C-alpha positions as CSV (number, residue, x, y, z in Angstrom):
1,M,184.5,120.1,320.3
2,I,186.0,116.8,321.4
3,S,189.1,115.6,319.5
4,Q,191.1,112.4,319.9
5,T,194.7,111.4,319.3
6,Y,196.0,107.8,319.5
7,D,199.7,106.9,320.1
8,L,200.2,103.5,318.5
9,D,203.5,102.9,320.3
10,A,202.3,103.7,323.8
11,H,198.8,102.3,323.2
12,A,197.4,105.5,324.6
13,L,194.3,107.4,323.6
14,Y,194.0,111.1,324.5
15,I,190.6,112.7,324.4
16,T,190.7,116.5,324.3
17,V,187.6,118.1,325.8
18,S,188.7,121.7,326.0
19,D,191.7,123.9,325.4
20,H,191.9,125.3,329.0
21,Q,195.1,125.1,330.9
22,I,195.7,121.9,332.8
23,V,196.1,122.6,336.6
24,R,196.1,119.0,337.9
25,T,195.8,115.4,336.8
26,A,193.7,112.8,338.6
27,E,194.3,109.1,338.4
28,I,191.0,107.2,338.1
29,D,192.7,103.8,337.8
30,R,196.0,102.5,336.7
31,G,195.3,103.4,333.1
32,T,192.9,106.3,333.1
33,L,194.1,109.9,333.9
34,V,191.9,113.0,333.8
35,D,193.4,116.4,333.3
36,V,191.3,119.2,334.8
37,D,191.5,123.0,334.8
38,A,191.3,125.5,337.7
39,T,187.5,125.2,338.0
40,G,187.6,121.4,338.1
41,A,186.3,120.9,334.5
42,V,187.8,118.2,332.4
43,V,190.4,119.3,329.9
44,G,191.3,115.8,328.6
45,I,191.2,112.1,329.4
46,E,194.1,109.8,328.8
47,V,193.4,106.1,328.5
48,L,196.3,103.6,328.4
49,N,195.7,100.2,326.8
50,F,192.5,101.4,325.3
51,D,191.3,97.9,324.4
52,R,190.4,97.3,328.0
53,C,187.2,98.5,329.7
54,W,187.8,102.0,331.1
55,P,185.7,103.9,333.6
56,L,184.0,106.6,331.5
57,T,180.9,106.7,333.7
58,E,183.1,107.3,336.8
59,V,184.9,110.2,335.0
60,L,181.6,111.8,334.0
61,D,180.3,111.3,337.6
62,R,183.4,112.7,339.4
63,F,184.3,115.7,337.2
64,R,182.7,118.6,335.5
65,V,181.9,117.9,331.9
66,G,179.4,120.0,329.9
67,P,176.2,118.2,328.9
68,E,177.0,118.3,325.1
69,D,180.5,117.0,325.7
70,A,179.2,114.3,328.0
71,A,176.7,113.2,325.4
72,Q,179.4,113.1,322.7
73,L,181.7,111.0,325.0
74,R,178.9,108.6,325.7
75,A,178.1,108.3,322.0
76,Y,181.7,107.8,320.9
77,F,182.6,105.4,323.8
78,S,179.4,103.6,324.5
79,R,181.2,100.3,324.7
80,P,184.9,101.0,325.5
81,A,185.8,97.4,326.0
82,Q,184.6,96.4,322.5
83,L,186.6,98.9,320.5
84,T,189.5,97.5,318.5
85,L,192.9,99.0,318.2
86,P,194.2,100.3,314.8
87,Q,197.0,98.2,313.4
88,H,200.5,99.6,313.0
89,P,201.2,100.5,309.4
90,A,203.4,98.1,307.5
91,P,207.1,98.8,308.1
92,R,208.9,100.6,305.2
93,V,211.4,98.4,303.4
94,L,214.2,100.0,301.5
95,V,214.5,98.6,298.0
96,S,217.6,99.2,296.0
97,I,217.6,99.0,292.2
């Protein structure tokens, strides 16, 4: 089951595809990193500056991803360049009474 985490400060999305141990990380472009296991299967995908167009198709072409996971990734990220970033929550302001 695919899960996602987003770091608002780093503007980085991490997509977890499996819980296997990461053996190496491949850089697809300056902002897309793919973690793979010992068999070459994708463990996770990190996308920096997520509001840009990122190469999901290349990731799926170059690395092993199960058909169900690939279908989910295509469904979730069918238009990566058109997704909008969540806004930072409002800063907390101390109020003294």
